VOPA-384474 format. One record per residue (C-alpha): residue in one letter; residue number from 1; z, y, x. Coordinates in steps of 0.001 Angstrom, whole numbers, plus 500000, padded with zeros to 6 digits. Last residue first. Layout:
<node type="A" seq="NUM" z="Z" y="Y" x="X"/>
...
This chain:
<node type="R" seq="464" z="465117" y="557626" x="535882"/>
<node type="G" seq="463" z="466249" y="559723" x="532756"/>
<node type="R" seq="462" z="468964" y="558920" x="530613"/>
<node type="A" seq="461" z="472270" y="557173" x="531548"/>
<node type="G" seq="460" z="474189" y="560197" x="531926"/>
<node type="R" seq="459" z="473008" y="561928" x="528746"/>
<node type="P" seq="458" z="474393" y="558745" x="526778"/>
<node type="A" seq="457" z="471828" y="556146" x="525273"/>
<node type="E" seq="456" z="471455" y="556356" x="521574"/>
<node type="G" seq="455" z="473124" y="554020" x="518775"/>
<node type="R" seq="454" z="472522" y="554571" x="515027"/>
<node type="A" seq="453" z="475931" y="553599" x="513164"/>
<node type="R" seq="452" z="477838" y="555968" x="514733"/>
<node type="F" seq="451" z="481068" y="555554" x="516989"/>
<node type="F" seq="450" z="483345" y="559027" x="516975"/>
<node type="L" seq="449" z="485327" y="557039" x="519673"/>
<node type="R" seq="448" z="482515" y="555457" x="521903"/>
<node type="Q" seq="447" z="480216" y="558361" x="521442"/>
<node type="R" seq="446" z="482779" y="560838" x="522738"/>
<node type="E" seq="445" z="480480" y="563507" x="524470"/>
<node type="L" seq="444" z="482147" y="566615" x="525605"/>
<node type="G" seq="443" z="481246" y="569595" x="523912"/>
<node type="D" seq="442" z="484838" y="571410" x="524049"/>
<node type="G" seq="441" z="486126" y="573725" x="521680"/>
<node type="C" seq="440" z="489239" y="571888" x="520101"/>
<node type="V" seq="439" z="489231" y="573337" x="516764"/>
<node type="K" seq="438" z="485583" y="572902" x="515889"/>
<node type="R" seq="437" z="484988" y="569934" x="518170"/>
<node type="V" seq="436" z="487453" y="568134" x="515920"/>
<node type="S" seq="435" z="485922" y="569455" x="512772"/>
<node type="E" seq="434" z="482244" y="568129" x="513900"/>
<node type="E" seq="433" z="483440" y="564521" x="514777"/>
<node type="I" seq="432" z="485519" y="564137" x="511781"/>
<node type="R" seq="431" z="483203" y="561754" x="509855"/>
<node type="Y" seq="430" z="482157" y="559961" x="513141"/>
<node type="L" seq="429" z="485675" y="558099" x="512298"/>
<node type="S" seq="428" z="483724" y="555520" x="509632"/>
<node type="G" seq="427" z="485422" y="555310" x="506678"/>
<node type="G" seq="426" z="488403" y="553631" x="504737"/>
<node type="R" seq="425" z="490949" y="555738" x="502864"/>
<node type="L" seq="424" z="491779" y="557593" x="506073"/>
<node type="V" seq="423" z="488033" y="558272" x="507085"/>
<node type="E" seq="422" z="487083" y="559604" x="503616"/>
<node type="L" seq="421" z="490409" y="561745" x="503639"/>
<node type="A" seq="420" z="489609" y="563417" x="507070"/>
<node type="R" seq="419" z="486288" y="564270" x="506133"/>
<node type="D" seq="418" z="487845" y="565704" x="502473"/>
<node type="F" seq="417" z="490488" y="567794" x="504523"/>
<node type="H" seq="416" z="487786" y="569137" x="506622"/>
<node type="E" seq="415" z="485684" y="570201" x="503315"/>
<node type="N" seq="414" z="489095" y="571298" x="502027"/>
<node type="L" seq="413" z="489493" y="574117" x="504868"/>
<node type="A" seq="412" z="486026" y="575757" x="504113"/>
<node type="E" seq="411" z="486928" y="575814" x="500192"/>
<node type="D" seq="410" z="490521" y="577355" x="500712"/>
<node type="E" seq="409" z="492277" y="576551" x="497629"/>
<node type="S" seq="408" z="494577" y="573971" x="499123"/>
<node type="R" seq="407" z="497480" y="572204" x="496894"/>
<node type="E" seq="406" z="495502" y="569288" x="496076"/>
<node type="R" seq="405" z="494252" y="568953" x="499830"/>
<node type="A" seq="404" z="497887" y="569077" x="501121"/>
<node type="T" seq="403" z="498970" y="566611" x="498615"/>
<node type="E" seq="402" z="496410" y="563800" x="499882"/>
<node type="L" seq="401" z="497191" y="564524" x="503394"/>
<node type="P" seq="400" z="501035" y="563780" x="502377"/>
<node type="G" seq="399" z="499977" y="560945" x="500577"/>
<node type="L" seq="398" z="497467" y="559294" x="503054"/>
<node type="L" seq="397" z="499890" y="559555" x="505943"/>
<node type="A" seq="396" z="501614" y="556496" x="505408"/>
<node type="L" seq="395" z="498251" y="555025" x="505580"/>
<node type="D" seq="394" z="498358" y="555420" x="509405"/>
<node type="R" seq="393" z="494369" y="555369" x="510333"/>
<node type="S" seq="392" z="495627" y="557279" x="513169"/>
<node type="L" seq="391" z="492257" y="558944" x="513730"/>
<node type="A" seq="390" z="492292" y="560211" x="510331"/>
<node type="M" seq="389" z="495785" y="561594" x="510414"/>
<node type="A" seq="388" z="494703" y="563297" x="513910"/>
<node type="C" seq="387" z="491677" y="564917" x="511752"/>
<node type="A" seq="386" z="494167" y="566332" x="509303"/>
<node type="A" seq="385" z="496357" y="567842" x="512127"/>
<node type="V" seq="384" z="493255" y="569378" x="513596"/>
<node type="I" seq="383" z="492187" y="571064" x="510266"/>
<node type="R" seq="382" z="495832" y="572271" x="509602"/>
<node type="E" seq="381" z="496027" y="573892" x="513130"/>
<node type="D" seq="380" z="492771" y="575157" x="512632"/>
<node type="P" seq="379" z="493689" y="577011" x="509705"/>
<node type="I" seq="378" z="496740" y="579098" x="511286"/>
<node type="E" seq="377" z="499551" y="579303" x="508845"/>
<node type="A" seq="376" z="500914" y="575567" x="509575"/>
<node type="A" seq="375" z="501333" y="573489" x="506453"/>
<node type="L" seq="374" z="499384" y="570559" x="507619"/>
<node type="A" seq="373" z="501334" y="570957" x="511090"/>
<node type="S" seq="372" z="504495" y="569986" x="509664"/>
<node type="T" seq="371" z="502780" y="566674" x="508537"/>
<node type="L" seq="370" z="501334" y="565946" x="511778"/>
<node type="A" seq="369" z="504950" y="566744" x="513413"/>
<node type="E" seq="368" z="506769" y="564658" x="511040"/>
<node type="R" seq="367" z="504421" y="561639" x="511262"/>
<node type="V" seq="366" z="504558" y="561757" x="514932"/>
<node type="G" seq="365" z="508347" y="561636" x="514690"/>
<node type="D" seq="364" z="508499" y="558931" x="512196"/>
<node type="D" seq="363" z="506300" y="556796" x="514345"/>
<node type="A" seq="362" z="503078" y="554811" x="513633"/>
<node type="A" seq="361" z="501439" y="554169" x="517212"/>
<node type="L" seq="360" z="500014" y="557150" x="519181"/>
<node type="Y" seq="359" z="496571" y="557823" x="519062"/>
<node type="G" seq="358" z="496523" y="560341" x="516137"/>
<node type="L" seq="357" z="499163" y="562560" x="518508"/>
<node type="A" seq="356" z="496515" y="563302" x="520859"/>
<node type="F" seq="355" z="494894" y="565257" x="518025"/>
<node type="L" seq="354" z="498096" y="567334" x="517837"/>
<node type="L" seq="353" z="498067" y="567908" x="521496"/>
<node type="H" seq="352" z="494500" y="568982" x="521582"/>
<node type="A" seq="351" z="494745" y="571500" x="518762"/>
<node type="R" seq="350" z="497763" y="572818" x="520625"/>
<node type="R" seq="349" z="495852" y="573413" x="523806"/>
<node type="R" seq="348" z="493086" y="575400" x="521635"/>
<node type="V" seq="347" z="495919" y="577557" x="519505"/>
<node type="D" seq="346" z="497817" y="578563" x="522590"/>
<node type="D" seq="345" z="501833" y="578386" x="521738"/>
<node type="E" seq="344" z="503074" y="575180" x="523490"/>
<node type="K" seq="343" z="506594" y="574651" x="523540"/>
<node type="G" seq="342" z="507322" y="572214" x="520666"/>
<node type="L" seq="341" z="503794" y="570584" x="521313"/>
<node type="L" seq="340" z="504799" y="569820" x="524926"/>
<node type="K" seq="339" z="508042" y="567734" x="523747"/>
<node type="L" seq="338" z="506204" y="565957" x="521203"/>
<node type="L" seq="337" z="503653" y="565074" x="523845"/>
<node type="T" seq="336" z="506273" y="564007" x="526546"/>
<node type="G" seq="335" z="508204" y="562196" x="524020"/>
<node type="R" seq="334" z="505441" y="559880" x="522767"/>
<node type="T" seq="333" z="504512" y="559088" x="526261"/>
<node type="R" seq="332" z="507760" y="558139" x="527246"/>
<node type="K" seq="331" z="507789" y="555833" x="523966"/>
<node type="D" seq="330" z="504804" y="553971" x="524936"/>
<node type="A" seq="329" z="502600" y="552329" x="522137"/>
<node type="R" seq="328" z="499672" y="554222" x="522244"/>
<node type="G" seq="327" z="500146" y="555123" x="526041"/>
<node type="T" seq="326" z="496156" y="554445" x="526962"/>
<node type="A" seq="325" z="495136" y="556918" x="524178"/>
<node type="A" seq="324" z="497995" y="559518" x="524299"/>
<node type="L" seq="323" z="497466" y="559939" x="527930"/>
<node type="A" seq="322" z="494093" y="560633" x="527841"/>
<node type="R" seq="321" z="494280" y="563178" x="525159"/>
<node type="W" seq="320" z="497199" y="565005" x="527044"/>
<node type="W" seq="319" z="494562" y="564614" x="530203"/>
<node type="L" seq="318" z="491993" y="566416" x="528367"/>
<node type="P" seq="317" z="494552" y="569119" x="527517"/>
<node type="E" seq="316" z="495369" y="569484" x="531158"/>
<node type="L" seq="315" z="491704" y="570363" x="532219"/>
<node type="A" seq="314" z="491813" y="574148" x="531444"/>
<node type="E" seq="313" z="495069" y="574232" x="533297"/>
<node type="D" seq="312" z="493327" y="573313" x="536615"/>
<node type="D" seq="311" z="496174" y="572253" x="539051"/>
<node type="E" seq="310" z="496142" y="568421" x="537872"/>
<node type="D" seq="309" z="498789" y="566320" x="539790"/>
<node type="A" seq="308" z="501094" y="565418" x="536983"/>
<node type="L" seq="307" z="498252" y="564823" x="534690"/>
<node type="A" seq="306" z="496640" y="562471" x="537163"/>
<node type="K" seq="305" z="499917" y="560730" x="537687"/>
<node type="R" seq="304" z="500368" y="559971" x="533964"/>
<node type="V" seq="303" z="496439" y="558892" x="534095"/>
<node type="V" seq="302" z="497279" y="556258" x="536663"/>
<node type="K" seq="301" z="500308" y="555092" x="535387"/>
<node type="L" seq="300" z="498863" y="554577" x="531636"/>
<node type="A" seq="299" z="495899" y="552727" x="533010"/>
<node type="S" seq="298" z="497046" y="549207" x="531933"/>
<node type="P" seq="297" z="496802" y="550519" x="528545"/>
<node type="A" seq="296" z="493297" y="550875" x="528321"/>
<node type="G" seq="295" z="492049" y="553714" x="525924"/>
<node type="L" seq="294" z="488406" y="553443" x="527142"/>
<node type="Q" seq="293" z="487491" y="556870" x="525476"/>
<node type="E" seq="292" z="490597" y="558770" x="526623"/>
<node type="F" seq="291" z="490138" y="557281" x="530354"/>
<node type="A" seq="290" z="486582" y="558299" x="529949"/>
<node type="V" seq="289" z="487419" y="561984" x="528929"/>
<node type="A" seq="288" z="489891" y="562252" x="531889"/>
<node type="V" seq="287" z="487175" y="560956" x="534148"/>
<node type="E" seq="286" z="484791" y="563420" x="532942"/>
<node type="R" seq="285" z="486945" y="566406" x="533379"/>
<node type="R" seq="284" z="487981" y="565000" x="536685"/>
<node type="V" seq="283" z="484115" y="564921" x="537841"/>
<node type="E" seq="282" z="483416" y="568746" x="536716"/>
<node type="G" seq="281" z="486627" y="569674" x="538435"/>
<node type="S" seq="280" z="485445" y="568325" x="541677"/>
<node type="R" seq="279" z="487990" y="567822" x="544187"/>
<node type="D" seq="278" z="488617" y="564162" x="542611"/>
<node type="N" seq="277" z="492103" y="563184" x="541423"/>
<node type="A" seq="276" z="491114" y="561108" x="538833"/>
<node type="F" seq="275" z="488497" y="559756" x="540909"/>
<node type="R" seq="274" z="489673" y="556300" x="542396"/>
<node type="G" seq="273" z="491331" y="555601" x="538929"/>
<node type="L" seq="272" z="487907" y="555772" x="537200"/>
<node type="V" seq="271" z="486987" y="552324" x="538819"/>
<node type="K" seq="270" z="490152" y="550942" x="537742"/>
<node type="W" seq="269" z="489407" y="551906" x="534009"/>
<node type="N" seq="268" z="486580" y="549445" x="534313"/>
<node type="E" seq="267" z="488954" y="546963" x="532312"/>
<node type="R" seq="266" z="487987" y="548488" x="529164"/>
<node type="P" seq="265" z="484330" y="547389" x="529461"/>
<node type="A" seq="264" z="481873" y="550170" x="530307"/>
<node type="L" seq="263" z="479508" y="552103" x="527935"/>
<node type="L" seq="262" z="480853" y="555587" x="526935"/>
<node type="G" seq="261" z="483584" y="555950" x="529435"/>
<node type="I" seq="260" z="481719" y="554385" x="532276"/>
<node type="A" seq="259" z="479035" y="556483" x="531325"/>
<node type="R" seq="258" z="480644" y="559714" x="531687"/>
<node type="V" seq="257" z="481544" y="558558" x="535116"/>
<node type="I" seq="256" z="477824" y="558000" x="535978"/>
<node type="G" seq="255" z="477444" y="561546" x="534744"/>
<node type="A" seq="254" z="479802" y="562950" x="536621"/>
<node type="Q" seq="253" z="478611" y="561327" x="539715"/>
<node type="L" seq="252" z="474767" y="562424" x="539188"/>
<node type="E" seq="251" z="475933" y="565958" x="538011"/>
<node type="G" seq="250" z="477870" y="566136" x="541252"/>
<node type="G" seq="249" z="474976" y="565475" x="543648"/>
<node type="G" seq="248" z="472940" y="562438" x="544594"/>
<node type="W" seq="247" z="474613" y="562911" x="547880"/>
<node type="R" seq="246" z="477665" y="561923" x="546462"/>
<node type="T" seq="245" z="475781" y="558760" x="545283"/>
<node type="V" seq="244" z="474506" y="557923" x="548781"/>
<node type="G" seq="243" z="477761" y="559057" x="550536"/>
<node type="S" seq="242" z="479678" y="555863" x="548445"/>
<node type="G" seq="241" z="482171" y="556888" x="545995"/>
<node type="L" seq="240" z="480205" y="555493" x="542841"/>
<node type="E" seq="239" z="479125" y="552588" x="545173"/>
<node type="R" seq="238" z="482369" y="550348" x="545839"/>
<node type="E" seq="237" z="483873" y="550876" x="542317"/>
<node type="S" seq="236" z="480418" y="550270" x="540564"/>
<node type="Y" seq="235" z="479760" y="547118" x="542491"/>
<node type="A" seq="234" z="483166" y="545820" x="541885"/>
<node type="A" seq="233" z="482614" y="546469" x="538186"/>
<node type="A" seq="232" z="479432" y="544833" x="538004"/>
<node type="E" seq="231" z="480746" y="541758" x="540085"/>
<node type="K" seq="230" z="483354" y="541553" x="537422"/>
<node type="E" seq="229" z="480800" y="540746" x="534833"/>
<node type="A" seq="228" z="481249" y="543098" x="531785"/>
<node type="T" seq="227" z="477999" y="544680" x="531913"/>
<node type="F" seq="226" z="477457" y="548286" x="530425"/>
<node type="L" seq="225" z="478083" y="549576" x="533694"/>
<node type="I" seq="224" z="475377" y="547671" x="535257"/>
<node type="A" seq="223" z="472908" y="548664" x="532943"/>
<node type="A" seq="222" z="474043" y="552212" x="532841"/>
<node type="W" seq="221" z="473532" y="552436" x="536588"/>
<node type="G" seq="220" z="469973" y="551029" x="535864"/>
<node type="R" seq="219" z="469122" y="553768" x="533655"/>
<node type="R" seq="218" z="470063" y="556425" x="536158"/>
<node type="G" seq="217" z="468574" y="555023" x="539002"/>
<node type="L" seq="216" z="469634" y="557199" x="541769"/>
<node type="G" seq="215" z="471799" y="554817" x="543938"/>
<node type="F" seq="214" z="469313" y="554565" x="546805"/>
<node type="S" seq="213" z="466413" y="553469" x="544528"/>
<node type="A" seq="212" z="465996" y="550145" x="545947"/>
<node type="R" seq="211" z="470114" y="549515" x="545407"/>
<node type="V" seq="210" z="469351" y="550212" x="541881"/>
<node type="S" seq="209" z="466940" y="547391" x="541418"/>
<node type="E" seq="208" z="469122" y="545183" x="543804"/>
<node type="I" seq="207" z="471933" y="545705" x="541369"/>
<node type="Q" seq="206" z="469607" y="544949" x="538419"/>
<node type="A" seq="205" z="468288" y="541762" x="539887"/>
<node type="D" seq="204" z="471825" y="540563" x="540440"/>
<node type="L" seq="203" z="472832" y="541884" x="536800"/>
<node type="E" seq="202" z="470130" y="539531" x="535318"/>
<node type="D" seq="201" z="471271" y="536483" x="536997"/>
<node type="P" seq="200" z="474856" y="537037" x="535989"/>
<node type="T" seq="199" z="473841" y="537888" x="532365"/>
<node type="R" seq="198" z="473440" y="541753" x="531577"/>
<node type="G" seq="197" z="475196" y="543287" x="528804"/>
<node type="R" seq="196" z="473973" y="543623" x="525621"/>
<node type="V" seq="195" z="471543" y="545987" x="523441"/>
<node type="L" seq="194" z="472186" y="548811" x="526216"/>
<node type="M" seq="193" z="469554" y="547528" x="528507"/>
<node type="A" seq="192" z="466982" y="547152" x="525965"/>
<node type="E" seq="191" z="467285" y="551140" x="525395"/>
<node type="N" seq="190" z="465994" y="551440" x="521697"/>
<node type="P" seq="189" z="469374" y="552135" x="520835"/>
<node type="P" seq="188" z="471635" y="549646" x="518808"/>
<node type="T" seq="187" z="471754" y="549557" x="515166"/>
<node type="Y" seq="186" z="474928" y="548986" x="513946"/>
<node type="V" seq="185" z="476066" y="547919" x="510323"/>
<node type="E" seq="184" z="478016" y="550472" x="507980"/>
<node type="R" seq="183" z="480743" y="549953" x="505450"/>
<node type="V" seq="182" z="483288" y="550725" x="507951"/>
<node type="L" seq="181" z="481819" y="551442" x="511728"/>
<node type="L" seq="180" z="484123" y="550790" x="514517"/>
<node type="R" seq="179" z="483299" y="550916" x="518190"/>
<node type="R" seq="178" z="486982" y="551928" x="519236"/>
<node type="P" seq="177" z="488934" y="548876" x="518059"/>
<node type="P" seq="176" z="491529" y="549427" x="515247"/>
<node type="H" seq="175" z="495328" y="548706" x="515709"/>
<node type="A" seq="174" z="497310" y="545750" x="515559"/>
<node type="G" seq="173" z="500837" y="546088" x="517094"/>
<node type="E" seq="172" z="502670" y="545222" x="514113"/>
<node type="P" seq="171" z="500468" y="543990" x="511481"/>
<node type="R" seq="170" z="499847" y="546357" x="508635"/>
<node type="P" seq="169" z="501600" y="545989" x="505397"/>
<node type="G" seq="168" z="500307" y="543729" x="502700"/>
<node type="S" seq="167" z="496658" y="543091" x="501765"/>
<node type="A" seq="166" z="497080" y="542278" x="497977"/>
<node type="A" seq="165" z="497701" y="545648" x="496428"/>
<node type="P" seq="164" z="494732" y="547317" x="498547"/>
<node type="D" seq="163" z="492224" y="544528" x="497523"/>
<node type="V" seq="162" z="488644" y="544569" x="499009"/>
<node type="L" seq="161" z="489361" y="547648" x="501648"/>
<node type="R" seq="160" z="492790" y="546145" x="502268"/>
<node type="Q" seq="159" z="491292" y="542557" x="502927"/>
<node type="A" seq="158" z="488952" y="544190" x="505515"/>
<node type="E" seq="157" z="491752" y="546087" x="506863"/>
<node type="H" seq="156" z="493932" y="542988" x="507733"/>
<node type="F" seq="155" z="491026" y="541336" x="509348"/>
<node type="C" seq="154" z="490217" y="544377" x="511336"/>
<node type="W" seq="153" z="493460" y="544958" x="512445"/>
<node type="I" seq="152" z="493662" y="541253" x="513761"/>
<node type="M" seq="151" z="490361" y="541966" x="515560"/>
<node type="E" seq="150" z="492100" y="544962" x="517134"/>
<node type="E" seq="149" z="495069" y="543280" x="518536"/>
<node type="A" seq="148" z="492989" y="540177" x="519856"/>
<node type="T" seq="147" z="490991" y="542739" x="522060"/>
<node type="M" seq="146" z="487420" y="543447" x="520813"/>
<node type="E" seq="145" z="484240" y="544136" x="522816"/>
<node type="Y" seq="144" z="480633" y="544486" x="521897"/>
<node type="P" seq="143" z="479719" y="545592" x="518224"/>
<node type="V" seq="142" z="482381" y="545860" x="515537"/>
<node type="C" seq="141" z="481293" y="545969" x="511826"/>
<node type="L" seq="140" z="483464" y="546203" x="509041"/>
<node type="L" seq="139" z="483236" y="546084" x="504823"/>
<node type="V" seq="138" z="479516" y="544852" x="504545"/>
<node type="E" seq="137" z="478671" y="543742" x="501039"/>
<node type="G" seq="136" z="477918" y="540342" x="500656"/>
<node type="V" seq="135" z="479465" y="539627" x="497177"/>
<node type="P" seq="134" z="482500" y="538139" x="498627"/>
<node type="D" seq="133" z="483132" y="541099" x="500982"/>
<node type="L" seq="132" z="481665" y="540983" x="504400"/>
<node type="W" seq="131" z="483484" y="541110" x="507786"/>
<node type="L" seq="130" z="481050" y="541651" x="510598"/>
<node type="H" seq="129" z="481372" y="541042" x="514544"/>
<node type="Q" seq="128" z="478786" y="541625" x="516997"/>
<node type="P" seq="127" z="478090" y="540024" x="520578"/>
<node type="T" seq="126" z="475486" y="541100" x="520841"/>
<node type="A" seq="125" z="473718" y="544131" x="519261"/>
<node type="V" seq="124" z="470530" y="543306" x="517670"/>
<node type="H" seq="123" z="466783" y="543581" x="519216"/>
<node type="G" seq="122" z="463432" y="543913" x="517169"/>
<node type="D" seq="121" z="461940" y="546724" x="519541"/>
<node type="D" seq="120" z="462519" y="549561" x="517064"/>
<node type="N" seq="119" z="466404" y="548644" x="516952"/>
<node type="E" seq="118" z="467431" y="545675" x="514738"/>
<node type="S" seq="117" z="470151" y="545734" x="511885"/>
<node type="L" seq="116" z="472213" y="542647" x="511007"/>
<node type="H" seq="115" z="472831" y="541569" x="507309"/>
<node type="A" seq="114" z="470693" y="539241" x="505485"/>
<node type="T" seq="113" z="467681" y="538762" x="508157"/>
<node type="R" seq="112" z="469938" y="538714" x="511439"/>
<node type="L" seq="111" z="472506" y="536487" x="509626"/>
<node type="D" seq="110" z="470030" y="533812" x="508689"/>
<node type="A" seq="109" z="468397" y="534065" x="512310"/>
<node type="E" seq="108" z="472205" y="533725" x="513795"/>
<node type="A" seq="107" z="472924" y="530827" x="511479"/>
<node type="R" seq="106" z="469649" y="529226" x="512241"/>
<node type="R" seq="105" z="470384" y="529350" x="515847"/>
<node type="L" seq="104" z="473862" y="527939" x="515466"/>
<node type="E" seq="103" z="472765" y="525315" x="513251"/>
<node type="D" seq="102" z="470026" y="524196" x="515838"/>
<node type="W" seq="101" z="472187" y="524551" x="518635"/>
<node type="A" seq="100" z="474667" y="521915" x="517226"/>
<node type="L" seq="99" z="478204" y="522502" x="515901"/>
<node type="G" seq="98" z="481020" y="520449" x="516529"/>
<node type="K" seq="97" z="482140" y="522432" x="519684"/>
<node type="V" seq="96" z="480672" y="525691" x="520115"/>
<node type="P" seq="95" z="478844" y="526469" x="523358"/>
<node type="S" seq="94" z="476516" y="523755" x="522495"/>
<node type="K" seq="93" z="475665" y="521394" x="525150"/>
<node type="G" seq="92" z="472183" y="521272" x="527543"/>
<node type="T" seq="91" z="474278" y="521870" x="530454"/>
<node type="K" seq="90" z="471960" y="524484" x="531630"/>
<node type="G" seq="89" z="472173" y="526424" x="528489"/>
<node type="L" seq="88" z="469687" y="526150" x="525446"/>
<node type="A" seq="87" z="468117" y="529599" x="525226"/>
<node type="G" seq="86" z="469291" y="532675" x="523314"/>
<node type="S" seq="85" z="470771" y="533199" x="520015"/>
<node type="I" seq="84" z="474268" y="532002" x="518658"/>
<node type="G" seq="83" z="475475" y="532492" x="515063"/>
<node type="I" seq="82" z="478845" y="531935" x="513921"/>
<node type="V" seq="81" z="480245" y="531580" x="510006"/>
<node type="N" seq="80" z="483792" y="532003" x="508869"/>
<node type="V" seq="79" z="485155" y="531674" x="505261"/>
<node type="T" seq="78" z="488467" y="533755" x="505291"/>
<node type="D" seq="77" z="491783" y="533534" x="504775"/>
<node type="E" seq="76" z="492272" y="531027" x="507747"/>
<node type="S" seq="75" z="491003" y="533380" x="509739"/>
<node type="W" seq="74" z="494057" y="535218" x="510014"/>
<node type="R" seq="73" z="496035" y="532411" x="511180"/>
<node type="G" seq="72" z="493279" y="531452" x="513990"/>
<node type="I" seq="71" z="493705" y="535176" x="515002"/>
<node type="A" seq="70" z="497342" y="535101" x="515498"/>
<node type="R" seq="69" z="496638" y="531495" x="517453"/>
<node type="D" seq="68" z="494199" y="533169" x="519831"/>
<node type="G" seq="67" z="491334" y="530490" x="520424"/>
<node type="Y" seq="66" z="488845" y="532665" x="518814"/>
<node type="L" seq="65" z="489709" y="535547" x="521478"/>
<node type="D" seq="64" z="489653" y="533364" x="524581"/>
<node type="G" seq="63" z="486869" y="531202" x="525565"/>
<node type="L" seq="62" z="484049" y="531960" x="523102"/>
<node type="F" seq="61" z="485164" y="535737" x="522640"/>
<node type="A" seq="60" z="485324" y="535841" x="526463"/>
<node type="R" seq="59" z="482066" y="533908" x="526868"/>
<node type="S" seq="58" z="480053" y="536435" x="524468"/>
<node type="R" seq="57" z="481528" y="539339" x="526347"/>
<node type="A" seq="56" z="480486" y="537965" x="529622"/>
<node type="E" seq="55" z="476511" y="537165" x="528358"/>
<node type="P" seq="54" z="475949" y="533555" x="528828"/>
<node type="P" seq="53" z="476018" y="533422" x="525854"/>
<node type="E" seq="52" z="474555" y="535380" x="522916"/>
<node type="L" seq="51" z="476910" y="535936" x="520118"/>
<node type="V" seq="50" z="476816" y="536920" x="516402"/>
<node type="A" seq="49" z="480211" y="536462" x="514747"/>
<node type="A" seq="48" z="480563" y="536481" x="510741"/>
<node type="F" seq="47" z="483853" y="536843" x="508779"/>
<node type="L" seq="46" z="483177" y="536255" x="504940"/>
<node type="I" seq="45" z="486052" y="537899" x="502669"/>
<node type="R" seq="44" z="487139" y="535617" x="499914"/>
<node type="K" seq="43" z="485929" y="535161" x="496012"/>
<node type="E" seq="42" z="486165" y="531221" x="496409"/>
<node type="S" seq="41" z="482657" y="531254" x="494783"/>
<node type="A" seq="40" z="481390" y="534144" x="496521"/>
<node type="A" seq="39" z="482597" y="533272" x="500045"/>
<node type="R" seq="38" z="482001" y="529633" x="499570"/>
<node type="E" seq="37" z="478297" y="530410" x="498524"/>
<node type="A" seq="36" z="478062" y="532935" x="501446"/>
<node type="A" seq="35" z="479461" y="530264" x="504180"/>
<node type="R" seq="34" z="477066" y="527872" x="502629"/>
<node type="E" seq="33" z="474113" y="529930" x="503049"/>
<node type="F" seq="32" z="475378" y="531063" x="506839"/>
<node type="S" seq="31" z="475395" y="527212" x="508057"/>
<node type="A" seq="30" z="478036" y="525229" x="509744"/>
<node type="E" seq="29" z="481086" y="526619" x="508387"/>
<node type="W" seq="28" z="483232" y="527463" x="511218"/>
<node type="V" seq="27" z="487297" y="526742" x="511471"/>
<node type="I" seq="26" z="488887" y="528930" x="513997"/>
<node type="G" seq="25" z="491175" y="527417" x="516521"/>
<node type="A" seq="24" z="489361" y="526803" x="519233"/>
<node type="S" seq="23" z="486174" y="525714" x="517450"/>
<node type="A" seq="22" z="486722" y="523554" x="514288"/>
<node type="H" seq="21" z="483642" y="522542" x="512320"/>
<node type="E" seq="20" z="483111" y="522687" x="508654"/>
<node type="A" seq="19" z="480751" y="520968" x="506294"/>
<node type="A" seq="18" z="482512" y="517618" x="506427"/>
<node type="S" seq="17" z="485452" y="519394" x="505852"/>
<node type="S" seq="16" z="486544" y="518248" x="502235"/>
<node type="A" seq="15" z="485200" y="514842" x="502904"/>
<node type="C" seq="14" z="486924" y="514051" x="506083"/>
<node type="V" seq="13" z="490337" y="515235" x="504843"/>
<node type="L" seq="12" z="489773" y="513194" x="501678"/>
<node type="L" seq="11" z="488626" y="510508" x="503627"/>
<node type="L" seq="10" z="491837" y="510609" x="505543"/>
<node type="T" seq="9" z="494272" y="510638" x="502929"/>
<node type="S" seq="8" z="492786" y="507447" x="501126"/>
<node type="W" seq="7" z="492844" y="505795" x="504481"/>
<node type="I" seq="6" z="496679" y="506735" x="504730"/>
<node type="M" seq="5" z="497513" y="505478" x="501228"/>
<node type="A" seq="4" z="495735" y="502029" x="501656"/>
<node type="V" seq="3" z="497774" y="501739" x="504721"/>
<node type="L" seq="2" z="500929" y="502273" x="502595"/>
<node type="M" seq="1" z="500034" y="500097" x="499926"/>
């Protein structure tokens, strides 16, 4: 009797999972068609991954992120499908256990047809992750890299967008990724080198090409910086400070630093660290903005020292923002910025400080400072406070911002409030870019932060 029960149980398990395959903790459907049908019938969110190994970011998702236990638990509430493009690897094995190459390729093709957005040359960004509602509408799109904390935030946010009442509180430590689109899909630029990172073999060829141009090939530099291989970071660190690159002029060096912030993996903050105290103010300015865009917690100590050493008052506000972006969960950073805000009287500098608070993890002191700034007499301070609330995506700030909007009779001010509310309720961050530019007064590129659905190459990556 006992044996019969055991066999019965095993048969039920096998039957219920015949179309599903486990890969490092996430259960994947064997086809996009089946995944979409399940999501619709079970009224569940569909989580879709598109990769292209042997590119390094794709390898990282397969090797680390999908095996994270917390991510595995969140994926239990979604229907999951993975598509992979590219040629069969040298080993001849599928990179996803339990799924055949043909199934992975077919899923990628189906996802491409149904949801992915191609550039004019027919390329899609990889890796790329989508969260879709039960009827197949895009909720979130994140191309390229993500941390575990960022992916968990996306799982929760997708649930909140579908059913706010059932989503529960935000998971502790979870925060949005830099490259994030809400209810939109990303179209990569018409620059083949910026669609995905180079494979190891492609990277070797790219490095040789840049060497042949004496380090002055900007497009080649962009391709190297965009690649997540350790060799790419090592080459950049070695060559960026070389005599050849400096001979190319401060504009070239500043452009390469800018491209690091816009394109490079977060770990490339180490390359930036060499130039945090560069004698050129132009380079230091780009370094500070690049640190802000990367937001690497490991860079906090370097950024803090650069701020302490900075002797140009005009650059200090940029370092404040870099400090907040790298120290989002650091109590000392929070205390420093709140203290500076209490002492600072200059409108522009206060604007940078207030916006910087939006990077910090949810905290009563930060919420109080931003809510108070919403009632300031100076309109620009009220605008930047609203933008910082949008940047934070802290839902506890939604009520105060809605109240400020209801009480305001200033039509010009209300336009900025409306943009911030769109983001905080569930919208892409680029909606507040012009508002932030207005109050902070700098025209520096921050494409990685104010990420748009249509990609374009940064200025430093254009040209040769």
